[in-house]
DRENSELO-48116 format. One record per residue: residue in three letters; x, y, z of N, C-alpha, C in turn. Coordinates in steps of 0.2 Angstrom, whole numbers, plus 5000, padded with zeros to 4 digits. Atoms other than C-alpha are relative to their C-alpha. Example, Ala and Ser with C-alpha at 12.3 -4.5 7.8 and 13.67 -1.06 7.14 Angstrom:
BEGIN
ALA500449945000506249785039500450065000;SER499649944999506849955036499650055003;
END
This chain:
BEGIN
MET499750024994541656794821499850055006;LYS500249964995541156864838500650035004;GLU499649964996542056984849500449955005;TYR499650034994543556914860500450055003;ARG499549954996544457004874500649965000;SER499350035000546256984877500249945004;ASP499850074996546156844890499749944997;LYS500250065003545256734878500449994993;LEU499650005007546556754864500649965001;ARG499450035000548056654859500250004993;ASN499649985007549256694844500649955000;VAL499450075000550256534838500250004993;GLY499750025007551456524823500149944999;ILE499850085001551556354816500650014995;VAL499450005004553356334810500349934999;ALA499750065002554356194802500550004995;HIS499650015006555556124790499549984995;GLY500550035005554656094773500049935000;GLY500250075000553755934772499949965007;ALA500250034994553555904791499250005001;GLY500850004999551655934790499750055003;LYS500449954996551256094797499450034997;THR500749985003549956144784499549955001;SER500550054999549155974786499850005007;LEU500349994993549156004805499650065000;ALA500549945000548356174802499349984998;GLU500650015003547056094791499649965006;SER500450044994546655964806499850045005;LEU500249964994546656094819499350044998;LEU500649975002545356194809499449965000;PHE500550055000544356044806499749985006;ASN500250014994544255994823499750055004;SER500349954997543856164829499350024997;GLY500649995004542356164817500050074996;ALA499949955004543056304807499949984993;THR500150035007543056194792499649935000;THR500450065000541956044787500449944997;ARG499650065003543255934779500850035001;ILE499249995000545255914780500250004993;GLY499750005008546055974764500649975001;ARG499450035002547555894757500450044996;VAL499549965004549155974751500149974993;ASP500050035007549255844737499550024996;ASP500649985005547555894731499950074999;GLY500049935001547856074732499350035004;THR500649984997546356094744500050035007;THR499949974993547056164760499850075000;MET500249934998546456324768500650044999;THR499549955000548056404770500650014994;ASP499650005007548956354754499650014994;PHE500549985006547756444742500350034994;GLU499749975006548956534730500149954995;PRO499950055005549056454713500849985000;GLU499350024999550956454716500149945005;GLU500050054995550756354732499749934998;ILE500350065003549556234724500449964995;LYS499650035006550656204709500649965003;ARG499350034997552256164720499949965006;LYS500250034995551356094734500550015006;VAL499649974994552356204747499650065002;THR500349934997551856354758500550054998;ILE499549945002552556514751499950065004;SER500149944996551656644761499649985007;ALA500350014993551156654780499250014998;ALA500850005001549256624780499750005007;LEU500350004993548156674795499449955000;ALA500650064999546956524801499750015007;PRO500350004993545956584816499549945002;CYS500550054998544856454825499750015007;GLU500249994993543856444841500049935003;TRP500050054997544056324854500050005007;ARG500249994992543356304872500050075001;GLU500249924999542756484871500650044999;HIS499349965002544456544865500150014993;LYS499749995007545056614849500749994999;ILE499350015001546656544843500150024992;ASN499749985007547556644828500549964998;PHE499550045002548556514820500350044994;ILE499749985006549856574807500449954997;ASP499650055003550456444795500550034996;THR499449975003552156484789500449964995;PRO499750045004553256434775500649965003;GLY499450034997554656304778500649984996;TYR499450015004555856334765500450065001;ALA499649954999557356454766499850074996;ASP500149945005556856564751499450045003;PHE500649954998555256634761500150015007;ILE499949994993556056654778499750075002;GLY500349934999555456844777499349995003;GLU500750024998553656774779500049975007;VAL500050024994554156684794500250055005;LYS499849954996555056824802499450055002;GLY500649954999553556934800499549975004;ALA500550034997552356804806500250005008;LEU499750014992553456774823499950065004;ARG500149944996553256964827499350015001;ALA500749994998551356944827499849955005;VAL500350054996551156794838500450015006;ASP499850014993551456754857500449935001;SER499850074999552056574854500149974994;ALA499950045006552656454842499949925001;LEU500150075001552056274837500549974995;VAL499550035005553556184830499849934999;VAL500250075002553156034820500649974996;LEU499550055003554355894816499749944998;CYS500150065003554355744806500249955005;ALA499750054996554455584816500549964997;ALA499550045003555555504803500750044999;SER499549965001556555654799500450035005;GLY499749974994556855734816500150074999;VAL499849935000557655904818500350014993;GLU499749975006558055984801500250065000;VAL499649935000558856144795499550055002;GLU500449944998557356254795499749995007;THR500350024993556756174812500550045004;GLU499549964996558456244819499950074999;LYS500049935001558256414811499450035003;THR500649974998556456444816500049995008;TRP499950004992556956384834500450065002;ASN499549944997558356514835499650064998;TYR500549945000557056644828499650015007;ALA500550004993555856604843500550025005;ASN499649984994557356614855500250085000;GLU499949935000557756784848499550045002;LEU500749964999555956844851499849985007;HIS500250034993555956744868499249985000;LEU500750035001554356654861500049935004;PRO500150074997553656504872499849964994;ARG500250045006553356354860499949935003;ILE500350075000552556184859500449974994;ALA499850055007553356044848499549955000;PHE500550065002552255924839500449954996;ILE499750045005553155774832499349964996;ASN500650025004551955734818500349944996;LYS499950065005551855584805500249945005;MET499850064996551955454819499749934997;ASP500350065004551055344807500449984994;ARG499750015005552355354795500649955001;GLU499450054999553755224791500550035002;ASN499449974997555255244801499950055005;ALA500149944994554355354814500349985006;ASP499750014994555355364830500050055005;PHE500249954995554655474844500750005004;TYR499549994996556155434856500750034997;SER499549985003557455464843500050074999;VAL500249935000556755634839500050045006;ILE500049964993556655684857500750005002;GLN499349994998558455644860500350054995;GLU499749955004558955744844499850075002;MET500249944998557955884850500450035007;LYS499649984995558855874867500750024998;ASP499349985003560555874858500050074997;LYS500049945003560056024848499850065004;PHE500449954995558956124860500150015007;GLY499949994993559456084877499649945004;PRO500450054997558855974891499350025003;MET500749984998557256074894499549984996;VAL500450035005556455984879499649955004;LEU500450044996555055894888499549964998;PRO500650035003553855764882499550005005;ILE500650004995552155784890499549954997;GLN500450055002551455644880500449944997;LEU499750055003551955474873499649974995;PRO500350035005551455384857499749935002;ILE500250074999550455224858500149974993;GLY499850045007551255114844500450064996;ALA499649965006552155184828499949974994;GLU500150025007552055174810499349984999;ASP500650025002550555074804499549995007;SER500450034994550055024823499950065004;PHE500249944996550055204829499350025000;ASN500749994999548355234837499850045006;GLY500249964994548355354851500650035003;ILE499449974996549355454864499849995008;VAL500050004992549755444883500150075002;ASP500049934997549455604892500449995007;LEU499650014994550855604905499850045006;VAL500349964994549955744916499549965003;LYS500750044998548355644917500249935002;MET499950074999549155474916499549964998;ARG500550035004547855414904500150004993;ALA500050015007547755354887499450034996;PHE500549975005546755444873500049974993;ILE500150045006546155344858499450024996;PRO500549985004545155404844499549944999;SER500550065000543455294842499650014994;ASN500550005006542655344826500450014993;LYS499750005006543055354807500550064999;GLN499649945001543655534807500550025005;ASN499650004994544555514823499850075004;THR500349944995543555664831499849985006;GLN500350024993542855574845500649965004;ILE499550034996544155524858499849975006;VAL500150044994544055394872500550005005;GLU499550004995544955404888500149925002;ALA499950074998545755234893500649995004;ASP499350034996547055144904500650004995;ILE499450005004548755164898500249924998;PRO499950075001549255004889500649975004;ASP499650034995550254884900500850004997;ASN499450005003551754884888500350075001;LEU499749934999551955074891499950035007;GLN500149984993551555084910500750025002;GLU499349994998553355074915500450064997;LYS499649945004554055204901499650065002;ALA500449954998552555314905500250035007;PHE499849984993553055314924500750045000;GLU499349975000554855354920500050074997;PHE500149935003554355504909499750055004;ARG500549954995553055574921500550025006;GLN499649984995554355574935500550064998;LYS499549945003555555684924499650064999;LEU500449945001554055794920499950035006;ILE500249964993553555824938500650035002;GLU499449964998555355864942500150064997;VAL499949955004555555984928499450065002;ALA500549964998553856064932500150035007;ALA499949974993554256084951500550055000;GLU499549945000555856184946499850064998;SER500349935003554756324938499850035006;ASP500349964995554056374955500249975006;ASP499650024994554856384972499649965005;ASP500450044994553356314983500049934997;LEU500150075002553156164971500749975001;LEU499450035000555056134971500149985008;THR499950014992555056144991499649945001;LYS500450064999553656024991500349934997;TYR499750065003554455904979500649975003;LEU499450024998556055904987499949975008;GLU500150024993555255865004499649934999;GLY500350065002554555704995499349995000;ASP500850005001552755754994499949994993;GLU500250015007551855704978499650064998;LEU500349955003551255844967499349984997;SER500750025004549355844961500050024993;GLU500149985007548855864944500050074999;ASP500049935001548456044946500650035002;GLU499449974999550056084954500549984994;ILE499650025006550955994939499950054995;LYS500249965005549956104928500350085001;VAL499849934998550456264937500850014998;GLY499349995001552256224936500249994992;LEU499949995006552156184918499950074996;TYR500249945003551256334914500650065001;LYS499549954999552556444922500649994996;GLY499550025004553956354914500050014993;ILE500149995007553256354897500050074998;ASN500049935002552956544897500650045002;GLN499449984999554556574904500649984995;SER499650045004555356474890500649975003;VAL499550044996556256364902499749924999;ILE500250075001555156214897499750004993;PHE500350015007554756154879499749945000;PRO500350065001553456034879499949964994;VAL500050035007553355904866499449955000;MET500650035001551755824859500149954994;CYS499850045005551555694846499249984997;GLY500750015003550155634833500249994993;SER500050015007549755614815499550064998;ALA500449955003548955774806499649964995;TYR500350035006548555654791499449965003;LYS500550044998547555534802499650035006;ASN500449964995546855664814500149975007;ILE499950034993547655584830500550065003;GLY499749964995548255704844500050074998;VAL500149935002547655864836499650045005;GLN500449964996546355914848500450015006;GLN499650004995547555884862500550075000;VAL499649935001548656024853499750065003;MET500449934998547256154855499950005008;ASN500250004992546856094874500850035003;THR499349984998548856124877500150074999;ILE500049935001548756294869499650045005;VAL500549964995547256354879500349995007;ASP499850014993547956274895500650035002;TYR499349984998549756314895500350054997;LEU499749945003550056454884499750075003;ALA500349944997549756634892499650044995;SER500549965004548456744885500450074999;PRO499749935000549056934879499850055005;ALA500449954995547957004893500550035005;THR499549984995549457024905500650024997;SER499449985003550757064892500150084999;LYS499849935001551657224889500650014995;VAL499449995006552757294875500350075001;LEU499649945000554057424874500150044993;GLY499949965006554157564861500450065002;MET499649944999554857734859499650064998;HIS500449945002554057914858500450024994;PRO499649995006554457964840500350065000;VAL499749935001554958144844500550005006;SER499549994994555758134863500549945000;LYS499650074999556457954860500049975006;GLU500150034994555857914877499849924999;ILE500250064999555657734881499349995003;LEU500750004997553757694883499849935001;GLU500350074999552857544890499250004998;ARG500750005002551157494883499649935003;LYS500450064998549957374892499449994996;THR500650015005548457294884499450055001;VAL500649954998547257414893500150074998;ASP499849935001548157564887499850024993;ALA500349985005547757674872500249954993;PHE499950055005547657584855500850014997;SER499450015003549357534847500149934996;GLY499850065004549957404834500550004995;ILE499450015005551157344821499749964994;VAL500250035006550857294803500649954999;PHE499550055000551757124801500049964993;LYS500150025007551157084783499650044995;THR500449965004550557164768500049954993;THR500150035006549757084752499750054995;ALA500349965004549357164736499649964996;ASP500550035004547757114728499850044994;PRO500249965006547357174710499350025000;PHE500649975000545557194715499950045006;VAL500049964993545557244733500450055001;GLY499549964998547157334733500449975006;ARG499550024996548357324747499649985007;LEU500350034993547857214763500550015005;SER499650004995548757254779499849965006;TYR500250044994548857134793500350035006;ILE499849964994548857214810500049965006;ARG500150034993549257144827499950065005;VAL500249954996548457254840500449985006;LEU499650014993549657274855499750035006;SER500349974994548657384866499350034998;GLY500649975002546957454867499549964996;MET500450035005545657414853499950044994;MET500149965007545257454835499349984998;LYS500750015002543557484828500050024992;PRO500049985007542957494810499850074999;ASP500249935001542657664802500350045005;SER499649954995543957754813500650024996;VAL499349975003545557854810500549985005;ILE499450014996547257804816500650034998;TYR499449965002548957874816500649954999;ASN499450045002550457794807500650045003;SER499549964997551857854818500749994996;SER499450025003553157774807500150054994;LYS500149965006552557884792499950075002;GLU500349934998551858034802499450014995;LYS500749985004550158014792499449965004;MET500750034998548357984797499849954995;GLU500350055005547557834790499249985002;ARG500750024998545657784789499949934999;ILE500250075000545057614794499450004997;GLY500650025002543657544784499749955005;ASN500250064997543057374788500549965004;LEU499550054997543957254800499749934998;PHE500250085001543957064795500649965001;THR499450054999545056914798499949964994;LEU500050055006545556794785500149935002;ARG499850074998545556604786500149984993;GLY499850015008546556574770499950064997;LYS500349945004545756684757499450025002;HIS500749994998544056684766500050055005;GLN500049954995543556844774499449995005;GLU500550004996542556854789500050075005;ALA499949944996542057024797500050005007;LEU499949994992542457084815499750065002;PRO500449944997541457204825500550055004;VAL499549964996542957264835500649955002;ILE499450054998544757184840500350045006;HIS499649974995545557204856500749985000;ALA499350004999547357214862500149915000;GLY499850075001548157034857499749974994;ASP500450035005547057004843500350024993;ILE499749985006547457014824499450014994;ALA500549985005546457094810500350024993;VAL499749995006546657134792499650064997;VAL500349945001546257304785500250024992;ALA499849995007546057354766500250084998;LYS499849935004546757514756500350055005;LEU499649954997547857594769500550034995;GLN499749965006548657734758500850005001;GLU499349994998550357754767500449945003;THR499750054995550657604778500349944996;VAL499650065003551857464774500249955006;THR499850054996552557304783500550035005;GLY499449974996553457354799499850075004;ASP500349934998552457524802499749985007;SER500450004994551857564819499450045000;LEU500649965001550057624821499850025007;CYS500149984994549357714836499450065000;GLU500349935000548257864842500450065000;LYS499649955002548958024837500250045007;GLU499849964995548858104854500449965006;LYS499650044996549757954862500549964995;PRO499650035005551157924849500549955003;ILE499550054998552257774850500249964994;ILE499850045005553457684838500349945003;PHE499750064998553957504840500549984995;GLU499550035005555457414833499849974994;SER500350025007555257374815500349925001;ILE499850085001555457184809500650004997;SER499350005002557157134806500049944994;TYR499950055005557357044789500649984997;PRO499450015003558756964781500150034993;LYS499849965006559657044766499949944994;PRO500050045006559256964749500749974998;MET499350035002560656844743500049984993;PHE500050025007560156804725499750054995;THR500249955004560056934711500049984993;MET500150015008559356914693499850074996;CYS500349945004558957034678499349984998;ILE500750015002557157054674499950054994;GLU500249965006556357124658499449984998;ALA500650025003554657134651500149954994;LYS500050045006554356994638499850044993;ASN500349965005553257114628500250075001;LYS499949925000553757294624499550045003;GLY500649964998552057354627499949995008;ASP500150004992552257304646500650035004;GLU499449964996553857404650499750055005;ASP500349954995552757534659499749975006;LYS500450044994551757404669500549975005;ILE499550044996553357314675500250035007;GLY499749964994553857454688499550005005;ASN500550014995552157454696499949945003;ALA500150074998552057274697500649985005;LEU499550014995553757264706499950045006;ASN500149964994553357404718499449965004;ARG500550044996551757304723500249945003;LEU499750064997552757154725500550015006;MET499649984994554057244736499650015007;ASP500549994994552557294747499949945004;GLU500250074996552157114750500649975003;ASP499550054998553857044753500650055001;GLN499549964998555157134763500749974998;THR499350045003556557014756500050014993;PHE499949995007556257054739500150084998;LYS499749935002557157214731500150014993;VAL500049995007557257294715500450075000;ILE499549945002558657414708500150004993;LYS499749995007559157494692500750015000;ASN499350005000560957464688500150054994;THR499949955005561357624678500649994995;GLU499350015004563057554672499849954994;THR500250055004562257404664499350014996;LYS500749985002560557484661499549945001;GLN500550064999559757324668499650015007;LEU500450004994558357304680500149945004;LEU499850054995558857194695499549995005;ILE500450024995557857094706500449965005;SER499750044995558457014723499649975004;GLY500450044995557756884734500549955003;MET499650044996558256744745500249944996;GLY499750065004558556614731499649994994;GLU500350005006558056564714499249985000;LEU500750014999556356484719499650065001;HIS500349944998555956654727499950044994;THR500049965006556356754711499549974995;ASP500450035004555456624700499350025002;ILE500749994998553856644710499850065000;MET500149935001553956824710499850024992;ALA500150005007553956814691499349974998;GLU500650035001552456704691499450045003;ARG500549964997551456824702499950064996;MET500149955004551856964691499549994994;LYS500450025006551056874677499349995002;ARG500750014998549556814687499650065003;LYS500349954997549256964697499950074996;PHE500049935004549757114685500049994993;GLY500150005008549657034668500750024997;VAL499449985003551557064665500449944999;ASP499750065001552456924657500850035000;VAL499349965000554456944661500449934998;ILE499450055001556056854656500550025006;ILE499650004995557256814670500749984998;SER499450025002559156804666500550025005;ASN499449984996560856824674500250074999;PRO499949925001561357004677500750004996;LYS499449995003562757074667500550035005;VAL499549974996564357104675500250074999;PRO499749945002564957294676500750004999;TYR499250005001566657264669500250074998;ARG499849945002567757404665500749994997;GLU499450005003569357444655500450055003;THR499549954998570857534659500749994995;ILE499450005004572657564652500549985005;ARG499450024996574357494659500650044998;GLY499349975003575557604648499850074999;THR499949935002575957784643500050004992;VAL500050005007575657834625499950074998;LYS500249935003575658004614499749984994;VAL500550025005574357994601499850064996;GLU500349945004573758114587499349984997;GLY500750015003571958134581499850054996;LYS500249945005571458234566499449984996;HIS500750015005569758254558500050064995;LYS499949955005569858344542499649984994;LYS500450015006568558364528500050074997;GLN500049945004568958504516499949994992;SER500150015007568258484499499550064997;GLY500449935003567558664494499550025005;GLY500649974995566458774505500349995007;HIS499750014993566458764523500149935002;GLY499850074999567358604529500049995008;GLN499950014992567858524546500849995001;TYR499350024998569558524554500050015008;GLY499850004993570058474571500649965001;HIS499350035000571858424576500250005008;VAL499750004994572458364593500549955001;TRP499550054998573958274602499749995007;LEU500250014993573458184618500649955003;GLN499650054996574558094631499549965005;LEU500450044995573757944640500449975005;ASP499650034994574357894657499549965004;PRO500550034995573657764669500050035007;LEU500149974992573057824686499949945004;PRO500150054996572957714701499349985001;LEU500650025000571457604703499550045005;GLY500549954996569957704709499950074999;ASN499949925001570457874702499650024994;ASN500449985006569257864687500350034995;PHE499849965006569758004675500250065002;GLU499849934999570758164674500250034994;PHE499849975006570858284661500450065001;VAL499549944999572358414659500050034994;ASP500049965005572358554648500850035000;SER499349974999574258594644500250034994;ILE499949965006574058704628500350065002;PHE499749925000575158854627500150024993;GLY499849975007575358974613499449994995;GLY500650005004573558944606500049954995;SER500150055005573858784596499349974999;VAL500750015000572158744601499650055003;PRO500449954996570958884604499749985006;ARG500350024993570258904622499249974999;GLN500750015000568458894615499949924997;TYR500150075002568758714608500349955005;ILE499750054996569658634623499449975003;PRO500650044997567858594632499849944995;ALA500250055005567458504616500449944999;VAL499550055000569058404617499949955006;GLU500250034994568658354635499449964999;LYS500750045000566858304630500249944995;GLY499950055005567558194615500449945004;VAL499750064997568758104627499549975005;ARG500650034995567358074640499549954996;GLU500450045004566258004626500349944998;ALA499650075002567657884620500049965006;LEU499850054994567957824637499449965002;THR500650044999566157764639499949944997;GLY500150065005566357634625500649955001;GLY499550054999568057564629500349974994;VAL499750035006569157474616500049934999;LEU500050075000569157294621499349974999;GLY500650045000567457234625499450065000;GLY500649955000566457404624499850035007;PHE500149994993566557424643500350075002;PRO499749944998566857594651500750005002;MET499349994998568657654653500150045006;VAL499949964993569257714670500850005001;ASP499349994997570857764679500450024995;VAL499649975007571557864663500050075002;LYS499949935000572358024664500250024992;VAL499949985007572258114647500250085000;THR499849935000573258274644500050024992;LEU500049975006572958384629500650044999;TYR499449965000574658454624500250044994;ASP499849965007574658514606499449984996;GLY500550015005573658514590500050074996;SER500149945005573058644576499350014998;TYR500649985001571658734570499950034993;HIS500249975006570858814554499550065002;ASN500549944998570158984555499350004997;VAL500750015003568658944544499749935002;ASP500450074999568358754546500049975006;SER500050034993568758714564499350015004;SER500650004995567258684576500049955006;GLU500050044994566858614592499949934998;MET500150075003566158454583500649974997;ALA499450035003567758434573500549985005;PHE499550034995568858434588499849955006;LYS500350064996567658324598500149944996;ILE499950075005567758194583500849995000;ALA499250015000569758214583500249975007;SER499950034994569758184601499849935002;ILE500250075000568758024600500449964997;MET499550045004569857964586500749995004;ALA499350004997571458004596500049955006;LEU500150054993570757914613500049934997;ARG500150085002570257754604500749974998;LYS499450025002571857744595500649995005;GLY499550004995572957784609499949955006;ALA500150054995572057664621500249934998;LEU499850075002572357514610500850005000;GLN499350005000574257564610500250005007;ALA499850004993574257584629499949955005;LYS500150064996574157414635499449995003;PRO500750014997572257404638499949945004;ALA500150064995571657284652499350005002;LEU500750014997569957224658500049995007;LEU500150004993569457254675499349975002;GLU500650014998568157174685499950015007;PRO500149984993567257204702500149945004;ILE499950054995567757114717499650025006;CYS500549984994566557094732500449975006;ASN499950034993566957074751499449965001;VAL500550054999565956914756500249985008;SER499950024993565656874775499449945000;ILE500450065000564956694776500049975006;ASN500150044994564256614792499949934998;VAL500050075002564456434791500149965006;PRO499850054994564456284804500749984998;ASP499350035000566256224808500149944995;SER499950065004565956064800500050004992;PHE500150005007565656134783500550044998;MET499649955001567156264784500449984994;GLY499550025005568356164773499749994993;ASP500450005006567056134759499850074997;VAL500249935002566556314759500750044997;ILE499449975002568356374757500249974993;ALA499850035006568756244744499650034994;ASP500449975006567256314733500250074999;LEU499949935001567756494736500749994996;ASN499450015004569556444730499949994993;GLY500350015006568656374715499750054996;LYS500449955003567756534712500650064999;ARG499449945000569556634712499950045005;GLY500049964994569156694729500750005004;ARG499450004995570456744742499750005007;ILE500350004992570156704760500450065004;GLN499749944997570456864770500149985008;GLY499950014992570256784788499449965002;MET500550034997569156684799499950025008;GLU500149984993568356714816499449965003;PRO500550034997567156624828499450055000;ALA500649964999565256684827499749975007;ASN500350034994564456574841500249935000;GLN499750075000564656394846499849964994;GLY500150045005564956284832499950034993;VAL500149965006564856424819500550054999;GLY499449955001566256524811499750054994;ILE500149955006566356674799500650004996;ILE499550015004567356654784500050084996;LYS500049935004567956834776500449994994;ALA499650025006568456824758499950064995;GLN500249955006568556934742500049954994;VAL500250045005567756854727499750054994;PRO500349965006567456914709499250005000;MET500850005000565656974707499749954995;SER500350055005565456864692499949935002;GLU500050064996565656714703499449995005;MET500450004995564356764715499350004999;PHE500849995001562656784707499649935002;ARG500350064997562256594711500249985006;TYR499750024994563156584726499549985005;ALA500550024995561556574737499849924999;ILE500250075002561156404728500549965002;ASP499450054999562956334729500150005008;LEU499850014993563156384748499449965003;ARG500650044997561356304752500249934999;SER499850075002561956144743500649985005;ILE499450024997563656144752499849995007;THR500050004993563056174769499349975003;GLN500750044999561356084768499550055003;GLY500449954998560556254770500250045006;ARG499849974994561456304786500450064999;GLY499549945001562556444779499650064997;PHE500249945003562256614774500450054999;PHE499549955001563156764768499850074999;ASP500149935001563256954766500550024995;LEU499549985005564057034751500050074999;ASN499949945002564657204747500650024995;PHE499649995005565557284732500750035005;SER499449984997567457314737500450054995;HIS499549965004568557374722500049964993;TYR499950045006569057334704500749975000;GLU499450025001570457224699500149974993;GLU499950025006571257164683499849924999;VAL500250075001570457004675500649964997;PRO499550055002571656854672500050004993;PRO500050015007572156854653499549954997;ARG500550055003571256694649499350015000;ILE500750004999569656734656499850074997;ALA500249935003569756924650499949984992;GLU500150015008569956854631499249965000;MET500750035001568256744634499550065001;ILE500549954999567356894641499950054995;ILE500149955005567857014628499749974994;ALA500450035006567356884614499350005001;SER500850004999565656864622499750074999;SER500249935000565457044623500050034992;LYS500149995007565857064605499549974996;LYS500550045004564756934599499350025003;GLU500749974998563257004609499950074996;LYS500149945003563557174602499850004992;ILE500150015007563557104585499249984998;GLU500750024999561857014589499550055000;GLU500449944999561157174595499850034994;HIS500149965005561457254579499849964994;
END
């Protein structure tokens, strides 16, 4: 691909709810630009951007995919993003790399959950956007209904700049409201477009919508507004000026229409991108000096800087880093500075990707996107620059994982490989986390949902040859006592020769929750010699790790050694340790043992209309509502305390209850006693599991 300077670049993220047809639109965009020779189909597994086996199998986009093309002497870097909540991290990363968003909606389904979410993410980043109402050829397609729904959800500045000619089976072209002309495909592949008069049955409607378009365009420019208010007619070029300003100030959101499947309205999308979206040439970004913390401004003409917005782990090539250049230029075979890690990195070849197909780049200028292989220290979110002119940019904000499962190697020989594979996958996905639970001895993976973790397991097998088993995590239950007891422990083996003798009296007392363990030495008079007291404490601690109910660790216990006896020849540290273990286990059974479970603080963001259903579900999970507060318009926050055992699949439950509109944050709070009926089931299950293990 040839060299493009900043003023000839556009970077556009394609976002949508799953099933709206954004990948199909990406295919048509690439085909019309000449980047591909045919339009791939999602159902056939032949699309350029859904090339991973997991995507082909499920017919959904899982990873953000770069799809550059050339149109009217411009380079447009499209990034096709996932449309499902489990892969929202990919959307977040992609939107940090682009200057605008192309929001795709289905003409029959309208505004859906992920449409709203991605629109709000674009708002947070102040991204201009164009909306494309796709599938106008589909049954129940209703352009005007979707427009009204968009206005209701996103505000009055949603502005149609096209109207459809027909709908469903009769859809066969579009009306351009700026030019006031109809554009109708004229060949089999719909790549040749004929300009024509607006059909008679659309003349009145087109005039009405154009008047609104002119009014809104005029409001974006003081001179145009004055002319409009004085009753003068705006020329086509003046309308374009007003639209350009309004769109790039994010006060106008133009809406187009078409059918990606039939390849209608697609060329007009690229024309609109080139004509109405600003190039990166005049943009500037803010960062911070890594040492002085001074706020710095970088323009496109300044020294090189960039940010890594995506990383992939290729088992053959190694790590691939996707870089958005924010200022200056980047060349092959050069050295750059990672200011986030304070490390130098060597750049080899520069290339772009169209799906999985590589194409070399001679150089890239500010505003462009490149892929680099085998950076040693660099990960997603890192800032890159010249060492002499260091700068750090705000890293990419990702949501916390909400769904946790246990993972283990299916084959014992793969246990060593699993850690490396998981680390490589964490490099790829900033919403995928791995931790080792030292209490349950389990390796835990966390993601945005069940589909997310399932796909990670599939990738481990495909990319790294590690077959894994995913299961529900163990709950780190604990045991305690509720009563006080005095108990004797005696270990005696004297059958001739050197024997064993250890004898202790212990008092067990409950401690307040959260105090763990306390050992008190109250021996007076030498009934237990000083050299054996550490062995007594060691035995007590060892006995506490196993508990007496379900084999869970015992906590919040005070153990006092107050008496005992010894033998001059047969006593030993081991004998006193064994005696202490015997005493502790016997005493714990007498001291009203109880089972404890971890309780979590949960903060749930949920639309007001789902509040009642969410609260009812929490009550069914033994949750306690701690309070409610408003978050923003139409959305509230529920604060609750819920047993951890009820929360492992809550991401799935909440998504179902709120139609995907709710999300939550969870943190450990404290331990509480388990209700007797539930405790019996947990203890029985634990005992059965231990029998099966042996």
